[in-house]
C-alpha positions as CSV (number, residue, x, y, z in Angstrom):
1,M,0.0,0.0,0.0
2,Q,1.2,3.5,-0.8
3,P,2.0,5.8,2.1
4,I,-0.8,8.2,2.9
5,K,-0.2,11.7,2.0
6,D,-2.4,14.7,2.7
7,A,-2.3,18.5,2.9
8,A,-0.3,18.4,6.1
9,Y,2.7,17.0,4.2
10,D,3.7,20.4,2.8
11,R,3.4,22.1,6.2
12,T,5.5,19.5,8.0
13,G,8.2,19.2,5.4
14,G,7.7,15.6,4.6
15,S,8.1,14.3,8.2
16,L,4.4,13.5,8.4
17,A,4.5,11.2,5.4
18,K,7.1,9.1,7.2
19,V,4.8,8.8,10.2
20,H,1.9,8.0,7.8
21,S,3.9,5.2,6.2
22,L,4.7,3.7,9.6
23,A,1.0,3.9,10.6
24,A,-0.2,2.3,7.4
25,P,-1.6,-1.2,7.8
26,R,0.8,-4.1,7.1
27,P,-0.3,-7.1,4.9
28,S,-0.8,-9.1,8.1
29,D,-3.3,-6.6,9.3
30,R,-5.3,-6.7,6.1
31,T,-8.2,-8.5,7.7
32,H,-8.5,-6.0,10.6
33,S,-8.0,-3.0,8.3
34,Q,-10.8,-4.0,6.0
35,K,-13.2,-3.1,8.8
36,N,-12.1,0.4,8.5
37,S,-11.3,0.4,4.8
38,S,-13.2,3.6,4.3
39,F,-10.7,5.3,6.6
40,A,-7.5,3.4,6.0
41,S,-7.6,2.8,2.2
42,S,-8.5,6.3,1.1
43,P,-6.7,9.5,2.1
44,I,-8.7,11.8,4.4
45,P,-8.0,15.5,4.4
46,H,-6.6,16.8,7.7
47,S,-9.3,19.4,7.9
48,T,-11.9,16.7,7.8
49,C,-10.4,15.0,10.8
50,I,-10.4,18.2,12.8
51,E,-14.1,18.8,11.8
52,G,-15.0,15.3,12.9
53,R,-13.3,15.8,16.2
54,R,-15.1,19.1,16.8
55,L,-18.4,17.4,15.9
56,H,-17.7,14.7,18.4
57,R,-17.2,17.2,21.2
58,Q,-20.4,19.1,20.3
59,R,-22.4,15.8,20.5
60,S,-20.8,15.0,23.9
61,R,-21.7,18.5,25.2
62,H,-25.2,18.2,23.9
63,R,-25.7,14.9,25.6
64,L,-24.3,16.3,28.8
65,K,-26.6,19.2,28.8
66,S,-29.6,17.0,28.3
67,I,-28.9,15.0,31.5
68,P,-30.9,16.2,34.5
69,L,-28.9,18.0,37.1
70,D,-29.8,15.5,39.9
71,T,-28.4,12.6,37.9
72,M,-25.2,14.2,36.7
73,A,-23.3,13.3,39.8
74,T,-24.1,9.6,39.5
75,P,-24.6,8.8,35.8
76,N,-25.4,5.2,34.8
77,L,-22.2,3.9,33.3
78,T,-23.6,0.5,32.5
79,T,-26.9,1.1,30.7
80,T,-27.0,2.6,27.2
81,S,-29.4,2.4,24.3
82,P,-28.5,0.5,21.1
83,Q,-28.2,3.8,19.2
84,D,-25.7,5.1,21.7
85,D,-23.8,1.8,21.5
86,K,-23.6,2.1,17.7
87,K,-22.5,5.8,17.9
88,S,-20.0,4.9,20.5
89,N,-18.5,2.1,18.4
90,D,-18.4,4.4,15.4
91,R,-16.5,6.9,17.4
92,Q,-14.1,4.3,18.8
93,D,-13.5,2.9,15.3
94,W,-12.8,6.4,14.1
95,S,-10.5,7.4,16.9
96,S,-8.6,4.1,16.7
97,S,-7.9,4.5,13.0
98,P,-4.3,5.5,12.1
99,T,-5.6,8.6,10.2
100,A,-7.6,9.9,13.2
101,S,-4.7,9.4,15.6
102,L,-2.4,11.1,13.1
103,S,-4.8,14.1,12.8
104,I,-4.8,14.5,16.6
105,Q,-1.0,14.4,16.7
106,A,-0.7,16.9,13.9
107,N,-3.1,19.3,15.5
108,G,-1.6,19.0,19.0
109,D,-5.2,18.9,20.5
110,T,-4.9,22.6,20.9
111,D,-8.6,23.1,20.0
112,V,-9.9,21.3,23.1
113,D,-11.8,23.6,25.4
114,E,-9.8,24.3,28.6
115,G,-13.0,24.4,30.7
116,Q,-14.0,21.0,29.4
117,R,-10.5,19.7,30.5
118,E,-11.0,21.0,34.0
119,H,-14.5,19.5,34.2
120,E,-13.2,16.1,33.1
121,A,-10.3,16.4,35.6
122,E,-12.5,17.2,38.5
123,K,-14.9,14.3,38.0
124,I,-13.1,11.1,37.0
125,P,-14.3,7.5,37.5
126,D,-12.7,5.5,40.3
127,P,-11.2,2.4,38.6
128,E,-11.9,0.2,41.6
129,A,-15.5,1.4,41.8
130,V,-16.1,0.8,38.1
131,A,-14.6,-2.6,38.4
132,L,-17.1,-3.5,41.1
133,G,-20.0,-2.2,39.1
134,A,-20.4,1.2,40.9
135,T,-21.7,4.0,38.9
136,T,-20.8,7.0,41.1
137,L,-18.1,9.4,39.9
138,T,-15.6,10.1,42.6
139,P,-14.0,13.5,42.8
140,A,-10.3,13.7,42.0
141,P,-8.1,14.3,45.0
142,K,-7.4,17.9,45.6
143,K,-4.3,19.4,47.1
144,P,-4.7,20.8,50.6
145,S,-5.2,24.5,50.6
146,L,-2.4,26.7,51.9
147,H,-5.0,28.7,53.8
148,Q,-6.2,25.7,55.8
149,T,-6.6,26.7,59.4
150,P,-5.8,24.5,62.4
151,S,-9.5,24.5,63.3
152,H,-10.0,22.1,60.4
153,A,-6.8,20.1,60.7
154,S,-7.1,16.4,60.2
155,G,-5.3,13.5,61.8
156,P,-4.9,12.4,65.4
157,P,-4.0,14.8,68.1
158,P,-0.2,15.5,68.3
159,N,-0.2,14.7,72.0
160,G,2.7,17.1,72.6
161,G,4.9,19.5,70.8
162,L,5.3,23.2,70.9
163,Q,1.9,24.1,69.5
164,A,0.1,21.8,71.9
165,W,1.9,23.1,75.0
166,I,1.2,26.6,73.9
167,Q,-2.5,25.7,74.2
168,V,-1.9,24.5,77.7
169,A,-0.3,27.9,78.6
170,S,-3.3,29.6,77.0
171,G,-5.7,27.5,79.0
172,F,-3.7,28.3,82.2
173,A,-4.2,32.0,81.5
174,I,-7.9,31.5,81.0
175,F,-8.3,29.6,84.3
176,F,-6.2,32.3,85.9
177,N,-8.8,34.9,84.8
178,S,-12.0,32.9,85.4
179,W,-11.9,30.7,88.5
180,G,-8.9,32.5,89.8
181,I,-11.0,35.7,90.0
182,L,-13.9,33.9,91.6
183,N,-11.5,32.5,94.3
184,T,-10.5,36.1,95.1
185,F,-13.9,37.4,96.2
186,G,-13.1,36.6,99.9
187,I,-10.8,39.7,100.0
188,F,-13.5,41.9,98.4
189,Q,-16.0,40.6,101.0
190,T,-13.6,41.7,103.8
191,Y,-13.0,45.1,102.2
192,Y,-16.7,45.8,101.5
193,E,-17.6,44.8,105.1
194,S,-15.4,47.7,106.3
195,G,-17.9,50.1,104.8
196,Q,-15.2,52.2,103.1
197,L,-17.0,51.9,99.7
198,F,-20.6,51.4,100.7
199,A,-22.6,50.1,103.7
200,E,-24.4,46.8,103.2
201,T,-25.1,43.7,105.2
202,S,-22.9,40.6,104.8
203,S,-25.7,38.8,103.0
204,N,-26.1,41.5,100.4
205,I,-22.4,41.8,99.9
206,S,-22.0,38.1,99.3
207,W,-24.6,38.3,96.5
208,I,-21.9,40.1,94.4
209,G,-19.6,37.1,94.5
210,S,-22.4,34.6,94.2
211,I,-23.8,36.2,91.1
212,Q,-20.3,36.3,89.6
213,A,-19.7,32.6,90.3
214,Y,-23.2,31.6,89.1
215,C,-22.7,33.5,85.8
216,V,-19.5,31.4,85.1
217,L,-21.5,28.2,85.5
218,I,-24.7,29.2,83.8
219,F,-23.0,30.8,80.8
220,G,-20.9,27.7,80.4
221,L,-24.2,26.0,79.5
222,V,-24.9,28.5,76.8
223,S,-21.4,29.0,75.4
224,G,-20.9,25.2,74.9
225,P,-23.2,25.0,71.8
226,I,-21.8,28.3,70.6
227,Y,-18.4,26.8,70.7
228,D,-19.6,23.7,68.9
229,R,-20.8,25.9,66.0
230,G,-17.3,27.3,65.4
231,Y,-17.6,30.7,67.2
232,F,-14.5,30.0,69.4
233,R,-12.7,33.2,68.5
234,A,-15.8,35.3,69.2
235,L,-16.2,33.7,72.6
236,L,-12.6,34.3,73.4
237,T,-12.7,37.9,72.3
238,V,-15.9,38.9,74.0
239,G,-15.1,37.1,77.2
240,S,-11.7,38.8,77.5
241,F,-13.2,42.2,76.8
242,L,-15.9,41.8,79.5
243,V,-13.4,40.7,82.2
244,V,-11.1,43.6,81.6
245,F,-14.0,46.0,81.1
246,G,-15.6,44.8,84.3
247,F,-12.5,45.5,86.3
248,M,-12.3,49.0,84.9
249,M,-15.9,49.8,85.7
250,L,-15.5,48.4,89.2
251,S,-12.7,50.8,89.8
252,I,-15.1,53.8,89.5
253,C,-18.0,52.3,91.4
254,T,-19.3,54.1,94.5
255,T,-22.6,52.3,95.2
256,Y,-23.7,48.7,95.8
257,W,-25.7,48.2,92.7
258,Q,-22.8,49.5,90.5
259,A,-20.6,46.8,92.1
260,V,-23.2,44.2,91.4
261,L,-23.3,45.1,87.7
262,A,-19.6,45.5,87.2
263,Q,-18.2,42.7,89.4
264,G,-21.1,40.3,89.5
265,F,-22.5,40.4,86.0
266,C,-19.9,41.9,83.7
267,I,-16.8,40.0,85.0
268,G,-19.0,36.9,85.7
269,I,-20.4,36.7,82.2
270,G,-16.9,37.3,80.7
271,A,-15.4,34.5,82.8
272,G,-18.2,32.2,81.8
273,L,-17.6,32.8,78.1
274,L,-13.9,32.0,78.6
275,F,-14.4,28.9,80.8
276,V,-15.7,26.5,78.1
277,P,-12.9,27.2,75.5
278,S,-10.3,26.4,78.1
279,L,-11.9,23.0,78.6
280,A,-12.8,22.2,75.0
281,V,-9.7,23.1,73.0
282,L,-7.1,20.9,74.8
283,P,-8.7,17.5,73.9
284,G,-7.9,18.3,70.3
285,Y,-4.2,18.4,71.1
286,F,-3.7,15.6,73.6
287,T,-4.6,11.9,74.1
288,T,-2.5,10.0,76.7
289,R,-1.2,13.3,78.3
290,M,-4.7,14.7,78.6
291,G,-4.8,14.5,82.4
292,L,-1.5,16.2,82.7
293,A,-2.5,19.0,80.3
294,M,-5.8,19.6,82.0
295,G,-4.2,19.6,85.5
296,L,-1.6,22.2,84.4
297,A,-4.2,24.4,82.8
298,A,-6.5,24.2,85.8
299,S,-3.7,25.1,88.2
300,G,-4.0,28.6,86.8
301,S,-7.2,29.1,88.9
302,S,-5.2,28.4,92.1
303,L,-2.4,30.7,91.1
304,G,-4.9,33.4,90.2
305,G,-6.5,33.0,93.6
306,V,-3.0,33.6,95.2
307,I,-1.8,36.5,93.0
308,Y,-4.9,38.6,92.8
309,P,-5.6,38.9,96.6
310,I,-1.9,39.8,97.3
311,V,-1.8,42.5,94.6
312,F,-5.1,43.9,95.7
313,Y,-4.1,44.2,99.3
314,K,-0.7,45.7,98.6
315,M,-2.0,48.3,96.1
316,I,-5.1,49.4,98.0
317,A,-2.9,50.6,100.9
318,Q,-0.8,52.7,98.6
319,V,-3.0,54.0,95.8
320,G,-6.5,53.3,97.0
321,F,-9.4,51.1,95.8
322,G,-9.7,52.6,92.3
323,W,-6.2,52.0,91.1
324,A,-5.9,48.8,93.0
325,V,-8.8,47.3,90.9
326,R,-7.4,48.9,87.7
327,T,-4.1,47.1,88.4
328,L,-6.0,43.8,88.5
329,G,-7.6,44.8,85.2
330,F,-4.2,45.4,83.6
331,I,-3.0,42.0,84.9
332,A,-6.0,40.4,83.3
333,L,-5.4,42.2,80.1
334,A,-1.8,41.2,79.9
335,T,-2.4,37.5,80.7
336,L,-5.4,37.2,78.3
337,V,-3.2,38.3,75.4
338,V,-1.7,34.9,75.4
339,P,-4.9,32.9,74.5
340,L,-6.1,35.7,72.2
341,V,-2.9,35.4,70.1
342,F,-2.0,31.7,70.4
343,M,-5.1,29.6,71.3
344,R,-6.5,27.8,68.3
345,M,-9.5,25.5,67.8
346,R,-7.9,22.5,66.1
347,V,-10.9,20.4,65.3
348,K,-14.5,21.7,64.9
349,P,-17.1,19.4,66.4
350,A,-18.9,17.4,63.8
351,K,-22.3,18.0,65.3
352,P,-23.3,20.8,67.7
353,R,-24.5,19.4,71.0
354,D,-27.9,20.0,72.5
355,V,-28.4,22.5,75.2
356,L,-30.6,20.3,77.3
357,D,-31.1,16.6,77.7
358,W,-34.4,16.0,79.5
359,S,-33.7,12.4,80.1
360,A,-31.1,13.4,82.6
361,F,-33.8,14.3,85.1
362,T,-35.0,10.7,85.1
363,D,-31.5,9.2,85.3
364,W,-31.4,8.8,89.1
365,P,-27.7,8.3,89.6
366,F,-27.0,11.5,87.7
367,A,-29.8,13.4,89.5
368,V,-28.7,12.3,93.0
369,F,-25.1,13.1,92.4
370,T,-25.9,16.6,90.9
371,F,-28.1,17.4,93.9
372,S,-25.5,16.2,96.5
373,A,-22.7,18.2,94.8
374,M,-25.0,21.3,94.8
375,V,-25.4,21.0,98.5
376,G,-21.7,20.6,98.9
377,F,-21.1,23.8,97.0
378,I,-23.3,25.7,99.5
379,G,-20.9,24.7,102.3
380,L,-17.8,25.3,100.2
381,Y,-18.6,28.9,99.5
382,V,-19.5,29.7,103.1
383,M,-15.9,29.0,104.1
384,L,-14.4,30.6,101.0
385,F,-16.3,33.9,101.5
386,Y,-16.1,34.3,105.2
387,V,-12.9,32.9,106.5
388,S,-10.9,36.1,106.0
389,Y,-13.7,38.3,107.5
390,F,-13.9,35.9,110.5
391,A,-10.2,36.2,111.4
392,G,-10.3,40.0,111.2
393,A,-13.6,40.6,112.9
394,T,-12.8,38.3,115.9
395,G,-9.4,39.8,116.4
396,I,-7.6,36.4,115.9
397,A,-5.5,37.9,113.0
398,S,-4.5,41.4,112.0
399,S,-6.1,43.1,109.1
400,E,-3.1,42.3,107.0
401,M,-2.9,38.6,107.9
402,S,-6.7,38.2,107.4
403,F,-6.2,39.2,103.8
404,Y,-3.6,36.5,103.3
405,L,-5.9,33.7,104.4
406,V,-7.6,33.7,101.0
407,P,-4.2,33.1,99.2
408,I,-3.4,30.4,101.7
409,L,-6.6,28.6,101.0
410,N,-6.1,28.8,97.2
411,A,-2.5,27.6,97.6
412,G,-3.8,24.5,99.4
413,S,-6.4,23.9,96.7
414,M,-3.6,23.9,94.0
415,F,-2.5,20.5,95.2
416,G,-6.1,19.4,96.0
417,R,-7.1,19.9,92.3
418,T,-4.2,17.8,90.9
419,L,-3.6,14.9,93.2
420,P,-7.2,13.7,93.4
421,N,-7.4,13.6,89.6
422,A,-4.3,11.2,89.6
423,L,-5.8,9.0,92.3
424,S,-9.3,8.9,90.8
425,D,-8.0,6.7,87.9
426,K,-7.4,3.9,90.4
427,T,-10.0,4.5,93.1
428,G,-12.8,6.1,91.2
429,P,-14.0,9.7,91.6
430,I,-17.0,9.1,94.0
431,N,-14.7,7.2,96.4
432,L,-12.7,10.4,96.8
433,L,-15.5,12.9,96.7
434,A,-17.5,11.4,99.5
435,P,-14.7,11.4,102.1
436,G,-13.5,14.8,100.9
437,A,-16.9,16.3,101.6
438,L,-17.0,14.7,105.0
439,I,-13.6,16.1,105.9
440,C,-14.5,19.6,104.6
441,G,-17.6,19.5,106.9
442,A,-15.5,18.4,109.9
443,L,-13.0,21.2,109.2
444,T,-15.8,23.8,109.0
445,Y,-17.2,22.6,112.4
446,S,-13.7,22.9,113.8
447,M,-13.7,26.7,113.1
448,I,-16.1,26.9,116.2
449,G,-13.2,26.1,118.5
450,V,-10.4,28.0,116.7
451,K,-9.0,30.8,118.9
452,S,-5.5,31.4,117.5
453,L,-3.9,32.5,114.3
454,A,-2.0,29.2,113.9
455,G,-5.3,27.3,114.2
456,V,-6.9,29.4,111.5
457,V,-4.0,29.0,109.1
458,V,-3.8,25.2,109.6
459,V,-7.6,24.8,109.1
460,T,-7.6,27.1,106.1
461,L,-4.7,25.3,104.4
462,L,-6.3,21.8,105.0
463,Y,-9.7,23.0,103.8
464,G,-8.2,24.4,100.6
465,F,-6.6,21.0,99.9
466,F,-9.7,18.8,100.5
467,S,-12.1,21.3,98.9
468,G,-10.2,20.9,95.7
469,V,-12.1,17.7,95.0
470,F,-15.3,19.8,94.5
471,I,-13.7,21.6,91.5
472,A,-11.6,18.8,90.1
473,L,-13.8,15.6,90.2
474,P,-17.4,16.5,89.3
475,P,-16.6,16.6,85.6
476,V,-15.1,13.1,85.9
477,V,-18.2,11.8,87.7
478,F,-20.5,13.3,85.0
479,V,-18.6,11.4,82.3
480,R,-18.8,8.1,84.3
481,L,-22.5,8.4,85.0
482,T,-23.4,9.2,81.3
483,K,-23.9,6.0,79.4
484,D,-24.4,7.7,76.1
485,K,-21.1,9.4,75.6
486,S,-22.5,11.6,72.8
487,K,-24.4,13.4,75.6
488,V,-21.4,14.0,77.9
489,G,-21.0,17.7,76.9
490,T,-24.7,18.4,77.3
491,R,-25.0,16.7,80.7
492,M,-21.8,18.3,82.0
493,G,-23.2,21.8,81.1
494,M,-26.5,20.9,82.8
495,G,-24.7,19.6,85.9
496,F,-22.6,22.7,86.4
497,A,-25.6,24.9,85.8
498,I,-27.4,23.1,88.7
499,L,-24.3,23.3,90.9
500,G,-24.4,27.0,90.2
501,F,-27.5,27.2,92.4
502,G,-25.4,26.0,95.3
503,V,-22.8,28.7,94.5
504,L,-25.6,31.3,94.2
505,T,-27.2,30.6,97.6
506,G,-24.1,29.6,99.7
507,G,-22.7,33.1,100.3
508,P,-26.0,34.9,100.8
509,G,-27.4,32.1,102.9
510,G,-24.4,32.2,105.2
511,G,-24.7,36.0,105.5
512,A,-28.3,35.7,106.5
513,V,-27.3,33.1,109.2
514,L,-24.4,35.3,110.4
515,G,-26.7,38.3,111.1
516,T,-26.8,42.0,110.3
517,D,-25.5,43.4,113.5
518,A,-21.8,43.9,113.2
519,T,-21.4,43.9,117.0
520,D,-23.3,40.6,117.5
521,L,-22.4,38.2,114.6
522,H,-23.4,34.6,115.0
523,W,-20.2,32.8,113.9
524,T,-21.1,29.5,115.4
525,N,-24.3,29.4,113.5
526,L,-22.4,30.2,110.3
527,W,-19.9,27.3,110.7
528,V,-22.7,24.9,111.7
529,F,-24.6,25.9,108.5
530,G,-21.6,25.4,106.2
531,G,-20.4,22.2,107.9
532,T,-23.9,20.6,107.8
533,C,-24.2,21.3,104.1
534,A,-20.8,19.7,103.4
535,I,-21.4,16.6,105.6
536,G,-24.9,16.2,104.1
537,S,-23.3,16.2,100.7
538,G,-20.9,13.5,101.8
539,F,-23.6,11.2,103.1
540,L,-25.6,11.6,99.9
541,M,-22.6,10.6,97.9
542,I,-22.0,7.6,100.1
543,A,-25.6,6.5,99.6
544,L,-25.2,6.9,95.9
545,R,-22.0,4.8,96.0
546,V,-23.7,2.0,97.9
547,W,-26.6,2.0,95.4
548,L,-24.3,1.8,92.4
549,S,-22.0,-0.8,93.9
550,K,-24.9,-2.9,95.3
551,G,-23.3,-2.8,98.8
552,K,-19.8,-3.9,97.7
553,L,-17.0,-2.2,99.7
554,F,-13.9,-2.5,97.5
555,V,-15.2,-1.3,94.2
556,K,-13.9,1.4,91.9
557,M,-16.7,4.0,91.7
């Protein structure tokens, strides 16, 4: 057979003819080439090949447009009509012919629409899926975006590393400015009792600290679902602003209701918005070191309870109440810069959790524990609010030393919030909470007979250590008592909101028992009230333990 020659020969300088001759069918291929004799035995102009290729593309686009949109993602690759089979075979025969392949090579396929190429590249059949008879087109893998943020990172938690420990430092700063501020209210109670700012009863003054603590717990219930929806940065920014703004407004307060708004609500709401991120971010960075990371972060609350009272007392004697409180605000601003700059939400929750789980109220172990812990919080805040005022009002300690009792209590709680967590893995949290509540009640009763400074310091330090279980272990118990782990976040938020009622009523209730006459305060009645609440909480937890363990003594609960 003669080599095929067409109009492209003159443009390529004869090189194309050589390729044509190589592509021409050999005698041994005569039988196969006869099927395509209309293409192989007669020369086809190059322009005709290009026109055929363009017609093929137009037909493909027309067929693609005629397919409904809801079926384009999963076209049927196995079912076609006879006419389509015939057209497809014709196109395959045409494209497999030597002349057609030559025309594509000569043209360089430069006439193919770039948009069509991209469309075909984005949706390609998965070879394994097609082999198994699947008809869904799988998207081609895409390269990760350079703008991908840590909040959408994939893979397991790093369980360490610089970025992870920076998150721990950020969580430390948040605890420092949330629970650390709450643990400081005892010194404000003592200062307000002096009447230098305003004249109110002990019960009314304690409402400021109770509202502040309650806002932290109740807004944790609300901020949890907000965090789940990805508004972590908004929570962090608004919470930090409210804490600093509350301190600045408190510095210019002169009346009781102004202090309630600034210190009770503004700082309390801000701390509540910060509290949830400090708990929720760290699990995205740690696995086996989670307990260590949470313990280090939570220790910020104890350090805040030590630093803030000392700074307030030292500054108030030198520059007065206004600048002393502003100094606390500047400390909060400086320390909150760390989480604002470095804290990152690594993994966004797949599904926002519900705010309430009504089945929790019919889950008797959960309900009994929550009620018993709430009663324990009433007794806890009686001691926390009034120990400093007691030492100064009874003359047991000087005014200076009475201010230092609050930092001493918080220093003891620093160890009480870390060691119980480590022991609870072996003994169970309820086995530690029940005796801890009984010991706190006994220490509160012992305040009735304390007549010396050494006795007050020892009782305060021990109380700080054993009261740490009320802060460290309730979250662990909530997890253990929740069978459906998908509801852990919801039930933990509900549990802390209920515990908040104990915080809300503990201080004002103790103030009402103490009395309104500064010359005739009923300290014995106050310690009996606080101690009875703590011991009652301990007995309720023992009853719950006996119920859950079915009377067995050596059981991890």
